[in-house]
Backbone as CSV, one residue per row, in Angstrom:
resi,resn,N_x,N_y,N_z,CA_x,CA_y,CA_z,C_x,C_y,C_z
1,GLN,-12.808,-49.409,-36.083,-13.662,-49.121,-35.280,-15.488,-49.087,-35.590
2,VAL,-15.734,-49.929,-34.360,-17.166,-50.301,-34.573,-17.751,-49.266,-34.153
3,GLN,-19.141,-48.852,-34.701,-20.624,-48.640,-34.247,-22.007,-49.634,-34.408
4,LEU,-22.346,-49.535,-32.983,-23.552,-50.198,-32.357,-24.432,-49.685,-32.143
5,VAL,-25.837,-50.002,-32.696,-26.981,-49.400,-32.340,-27.769,-50.366,-32.614
6,GLU,-27.918,-50.027,-31.190,-29.195,-50.964,-30.714,-31.335,-50.132,-31.388
7,SER,-31.712,-51.382,-30.878,-33.235,-50.967,-30.724,-34.151,-51.413,-30.987
8,GLY,-35.186,-51.513,-30.396,-35.602,-52.127,-29.924,-36.357,-51.712,-27.758
9,GLY,-37.085,-52.896,-27.484,-36.849,-52.499,-25.731,-38.265,-51.873,-25.798
10,GLY,-38.711,-51.893,-24.160,-39.275,-51.136,-24.026,-40.325,-52.107,-23.096
11,LEU,-41.760,-51.543,-23.317,-42.252,-52.253,-21.604,-43.292,-53.186,-21.655
12,VAL,-43.192,-54.071,-21.176,-44.131,-55.480,-22.361,-44.976,-56.274,-20.148
13,GLN,-46.377,-56.906,-20.048,-46.505,-57.464,-19.653,-45.326,-58.888,-18.720
14,ALA,-45.509,-59.325,-17.769,-44.727,-60.523,-17.368,-45.942,-61.819,-18.859
15,GLY,-44.834,-62.357,-18.674,-44.968,-63.274,-20.756,-45.348,-62.952,-21.630
16,GLY,-45.620,-62.072,-22.303,-44.771,-61.242,-22.876,-43.643,-61.829,-23.725
17,SER,-43.562,-60.821,-25.152,-42.446,-61.122,-25.876,-41.830,-59.130,-26.554
18,LEU,-40.503,-59.888,-26.436,-39.762,-58.116,-26.885,-38.916,-58.873,-28.307
19,GLY,-38.439,-58.065,-29.050,-37.458,-58.138,-29.964,-36.566,-57.292,-29.547
20,LEU,-34.840,-57.122,-29.725,-33.742,-56.717,-29.752,-33.024,-56.035,-31.122
21,SER,-32.693,-55.519,-31.366,-31.836,-55.881,-32.984,-30.467,-54.628,-32.436
22,CYS,-29.411,-55.210,-33.002,-28.191,-54.415,-32.767,-27.601,-54.837,-34.388
23,ALA,-27.618,-53.331,-34.628,-26.786,-52.841,-36.264,-25.772,-52.015,-35.849
24,ALA,-24.124,-53.117,-36.778,-23.287,-53.488,-36.872,-22.671,-52.661,-38.380
25,SER,-21.841,-51.166,-37.535,-21.072,-50.583,-38.968,-19.710,-50.594,-38.438
26,GLY,-18.899,-50.540,-39.800,-18.140,-49.079,-38.994,-17.033,-50.519,-40.088
27,ARG,-15.259,-51.967,-39.267,-14.552,-52.254,-39.416,-16.042,-53.772,-39.911
28,THR,-14.495,-54.586,-40.106,-15.245,-55.306,-40.319,-15.653,-56.494,-39.639
29,PHE,-16.390,-57.162,-39.615,-16.401,-57.810,-37.893,-16.634,-59.559,-37.756
30,SER,-16.343,-59.577,-39.023,-17.216,-61.033,-39.076,-16.142,-61.858,-38.392
31,SER,-15.429,-61.606,-38.288,-14.961,-62.573,-37.108,-14.959,-62.377,-35.518
32,TYR,-16.028,-61.994,-35.274,-16.141,-61.009,-33.619,-16.809,-61.874,-33.077
33,GLY,-17.219,-61.942,-31.979,-18.403,-62.991,-31.612,-19.153,-61.561,-30.893
34,MET,-20.281,-61.164,-31.235,-21.462,-60.383,-30.513,-22.729,-60.884,-28.922
35,GLY,-22.607,-60.357,-28.230,-22.922,-60.136,-27.171,-24.202,-59.371,-26.763
36,TRP,-24.453,-60.404,-25.887,-26.214,-59.253,-25.545,-25.899,-59.921,-24.339
37,PHE,-26.079,-58.371,-23.271,-25.580,-57.666,-22.047,-26.439,-57.377,-21.225
38,ARG,-27.049,-57.458,-19.523,-27.763,-56.401,-19.746,-27.449,-56.573,-17.844
39,GLN,-28.361,-55.090,-17.463,-27.668,-55.030,-15.962,-28.832,-53.543,-15.385
40,ALA,-28.893,-54.736,-14.106,-30.749,-54.179,-13.511,-29.828,-53.572,-12.661
41,PRO,-30.786,-51.876,-11.861,-29.768,-51.293,-10.817,-29.400,-51.796,-9.920
42,GLY,-28.211,-51.176,-9.407,-27.507,-51.944,-8.269,-27.286,-53.183,-8.964
43,LYS,-26.997,-54.347,-9.641,-26.591,-55.282,-9.883,-25.047,-54.857,-11.564
44,GLU,-24.199,-56.025,-11.630,-23.134,-56.582,-12.142,-23.914,-56.604,-13.312
45,ARG,-22.915,-56.464,-14.220,-23.686,-56.464,-16.661,-23.320,-57.616,-16.097
46,LYS,-24.007,-58.468,-17.116,-23.993,-59.911,-18.062,-23.907,-60.323,-18.372
47,LEU,-23.334,-61.030,-18.746,-23.935,-61.720,-20.163,-25.130,-62.588,-20.021
48,VAL,-26.008,-62.373,-21.328,-27.167,-63.282,-21.193,-26.800,-63.699,-22.920
49,ALA,-26.504,-63.349,-23.669,-26.479,-64.226,-24.670,-25.547,-63.679,-25.954
50,ALA,-24.974,-65.044,-26.534,-23.920,-64.194,-27.930,-23.598,-65.390,-28.946
51,ILE,-22.694,-65.030,-29.867,-22.890,-65.807,-31.019,-21.684,-65.232,-31.803
52,ASN,-21.005,-66.884,-32.275,-20.115,-66.786,-33.041,-20.056,-66.446,-34.648
53,TRP,-20.029,-64.196,-35.363,-20.156,-64.211,-35.980,-20.369,-65.161,-37.305
54,ARG,-19.275,-65.641,-36.923,-18.758,-66.602,-38.016,-19.382,-68.312,-38.116
55,THR,-19.326,-68.283,-37.360,-19.590,-70.101,-36.785,-20.644,-69.688,-36.632
56,GLY,-21.808,-68.793,-35.965,-22.735,-69.077,-35.395,-23.478,-69.441,-33.978
57,TYR,-22.294,-70.638,-33.917,-21.866,-70.818,-31.799,-22.650,-69.686,-31.534
58,THR,-23.599,-69.992,-30.519,-24.411,-69.767,-29.519,-23.998,-70.114,-27.776
59,TYR,-24.028,-69.151,-27.125,-24.101,-69.020,-25.899,-25.398,-68.074,-25.092
60,TYR,-25.927,-69.542,-23.781,-26.843,-68.868,-23.497,-26.946,-69.048,-22.004
61,GLU,-26.971,-67.662,-21.065,-27.006,-67.928,-19.784,-28.202,-68.787,-18.631
62,ASP,-27.504,-69.322,-18.056,-28.611,-70.212,-17.787,-30.325,-69.967,-17.235
63,SER,-30.781,-68.493,-16.667,-31.646,-68.419,-17.074,-32.930,-67.865,-17.834
64,VAL,-32.110,-67.328,-19.120,-32.562,-66.913,-20.341,-32.500,-68.507,-21.239
65,LYS,-32.352,-69.407,-20.991,-32.063,-70.450,-21.689,-33.929,-71.058,-22.345
66,GLY,-33.877,-71.719,-23.026,-35.527,-71.782,-23.795,-36.072,-70.979,-24.066
67,ARG,-36.092,-69.354,-23.954,-37.489,-67.948,-23.762,-36.200,-67.115,-24.739
68,PHE,-34.720,-67.233,-24.893,-34.087,-65.875,-24.430,-33.465,-66.862,-26.354
69,THR,-33.941,-65.808,-27.988,-32.928,-66.485,-28.719,-32.084,-64.965,-29.828
70,ILE,-31.193,-66.345,-29.703,-29.548,-64.808,-30.578,-29.840,-65.002,-31.986
71,SER,-29.565,-64.133,-32.787,-29.359,-64.393,-34.527,-28.983,-63.353,-34.791
72,ARG,-27.902,-64.176,-36.476,-27.946,-63.102,-37.234,-28.025,-63.251,-38.402
73,ASP,-27.717,-61.338,-39.467,-28.179,-62.110,-40.539,-26.937,-61.081,-41.306
74,ASN,-26.178,-61.783,-41.262,-25.044,-61.696,-42.128,-25.187,-60.630,-42.923
75,ALA,-26.431,-59.875,-44.399,-25.978,-59.287,-44.544,-26.024,-58.024,-44.572
76,LYS,-27.543,-57.943,-43.375,-27.924,-56.658,-42.207,-26.733,-56.579,-40.720
77,ASN,-26.062,-56.907,-41.349,-24.967,-57.068,-39.800,-25.426,-56.857,-38.451
78,THR,-26.562,-57.167,-38.468,-27.028,-57.443,-36.914,-27.581,-58.015,-37.386
79,VAL,-27.345,-58.322,-35.203,-27.658,-59.382,-34.331,-29.135,-59.507,-34.159
80,TYR,-29.547,-60.146,-33.771,-31.029,-59.796,-32.545,-31.332,-61.635,-31.742
81,LEU,-32.530,-60.318,-30.882,-32.281,-60.785,-29.428,-33.751,-61.401,-29.736
82,GLN,-34.475,-62.932,-29.793,-36.002,-62.764,-29.194,-36.108,-62.420,-27.887
83,MET,-36.915,-62.244,-27.452,-36.638,-62.313,-25.453,-38.837,-63.399,-25.672
84,ASN,-38.686,-64.073,-25.228,-40.088,-64.388,-24.608,-40.633,-65.001,-23.997
85,SER,-41.320,-64.779,-23.151,-41.489,-65.473,-21.434,-41.409,-64.772,-20.432
86,LEU,-41.073,-63.721,-21.054,-40.546,-62.870,-20.074,-41.155,-62.309,-18.497
87,LYS,-39.592,-62.282,-18.073,-39.880,-62.434,-16.139,-40.246,-60.826,-16.004
88,PRO,-41.166,-60.903,-14.829,-39.754,-59.192,-14.404,-39.083,-59.174,-13.602
89,GLU,-38.027,-60.893,-13.650,-36.340,-60.732,-13.363,-35.690,-60.263,-14.666
90,ASP,-35.832,-60.127,-15.499,-35.608,-59.617,-17.057,-35.841,-58.098,-17.212
91,THR,-36.226,-57.876,-16.014,-35.904,-56.464,-16.925,-34.498,-55.115,-15.883
92,ALA,-34.531,-54.923,-17.127,-32.736,-53.784,-16.399,-32.582,-53.370,-18.717
93,VAL,-31.267,-52.620,-17.843,-30.490,-52.213,-19.950,-30.247,-53.079,-20.269
94,TYR,-30.599,-53.506,-21.479,-29.172,-53.949,-22.331,-28.693,-53.736,-23.384
95,TYR,-27.379,-54.228,-23.206,-26.718,-53.335,-24.450,-25.622,-54.224,-24.571
96,CYS,-25.923,-54.643,-26.534,-25.042,-55.004,-27.113,-24.130,-54.701,-27.593
97,ALA,-22.998,-56.198,-27.732,-21.614,-55.391,-27.333,-20.323,-56.454,-28.373
98,THR,-19.343,-55.837,-28.924,-18.756,-57.290,-30.166,-17.454,-57.122,-29.398
99,SER,-17.541,-58.331,-29.190,-15.391,-59.135,-28.966,-14.612,-59.738,-30.417
100,SER,-13.452,-59.121,-30.492,-12.382,-59.775,-31.517,-11.923,-60.780,-30.300
101,ARG,-12.287,-61.632,-29.459,-12.207,-63.163,-28.118,-13.040,-64.221,-29.241
102,GLY,-13.492,-63.597,-29.567,-14.715,-65.034,-29.730,-17.110,-64.605,-28.854
103,VAL,-16.167,-65.794,-28.295,-17.914,-64.805,-26.907,-17.207,-65.567,-25.902
104,PRO,-16.396,-64.131,-24.925,-16.263,-64.810,-24.246,-17.330,-63.764,-22.816
105,ARG,-17.184,-64.049,-21.386,-18.216,-64.046,-21.071,-17.465,-63.334,-20.026
106,ALA,-17.092,-61.936,-19.379,-16.161,-61.383,-19.312,-16.944,-59.837,-20.495
107,TRP,-17.582,-59.253,-19.484,-18.024,-57.580,-20.327,-17.151,-57.247,-20.277
108,ASN,-15.865,-57.620,-19.461,-13.850,-56.317,-20.400,-13.293,-57.388,-20.850
109,GLU,-14.420,-58.670,-22.294,-13.229,-58.645,-22.961,-14.347,-57.883,-24.188
110,TYR,-14.914,-57.623,-24.143,-15.431,-56.633,-25.177,-14.982,-55.484,-25.805
111,ASP,-15.261,-55.338,-26.964,-13.912,-53.899,-27.271,-15.183,-52.505,-27.469
112,TYR,-16.450,-53.407,-28.053,-17.662,-52.190,-28.865,-19.042,-52.575,-27.914
113,TRP,-19.780,-51.036,-27.335,-20.801,-51.137,-27.202,-21.155,-50.635,-27.806
114,GLY,-22.752,-50.362,-27.095,-23.858,-50.270,-27.921,-24.665,-48.837,-26.434
115,GLN,-25.375,-48.036,-27.093,-25.874,-47.435,-25.979,-27.133,-47.871,-24.877
116,GLY,-27.678,-49.290,-24.975,-28.171,-49.717,-24.429,-29.633,-49.213,-24.455
117,THR,-30.006,-50.427,-24.039,-31.784,-50.164,-24.235,-32.384,-50.994,-22.933
118,GLN,-34.252,-50.456,-22.784,-34.139,-51.027,-21.748,-35.531,-51.585,-22.186
119,VAL,-35.046,-52.835,-21.273,-36.814,-53.751,-20.996,-37.423,-53.831,-19.779
120,THR,-38.912,-53.159,-19.786,-39.236,-53.432,-18.445,-40.483,-54.957,-18.493
121,VAL,-39.964,-55.397,-17.520,-41.248,-56.749,-18.390,-42.255,-56.226,-16.677
122,SER,-43.660,-55.639,-16.369,-44.227,-55.028,-14.859,-45.115,-57.472,-14.870
123,SER,-45.256,-57.515,-13.800,-45.986,-58.594,-13.231,-47.054,-58.735,-13.024
């Protein structure tokens, strides 16, 4: 069992920055992929960034490339998502999730999920 606890998020003006954290506990996940998803009202949950915990390989969805950065701290068992140059269309609930299958793109290939944190970007 893996427990994921997210923190960060909130309200920011367009062009601003926010950072999210996802602290993991429970069984070792050194071979897992960690992903950040987001879901806006009426839309599907979509992967925006992911990282392979062991290799450091990263993935970014096209709309966030150059603006978002995913990173990890092995000692703290924590994954971060730094979001810069935020846009109103980034508004969503953000979830972290872990997968035993590396860094898949599909949400249903992730095994454990955090509770979600709201990010709101005002124009």
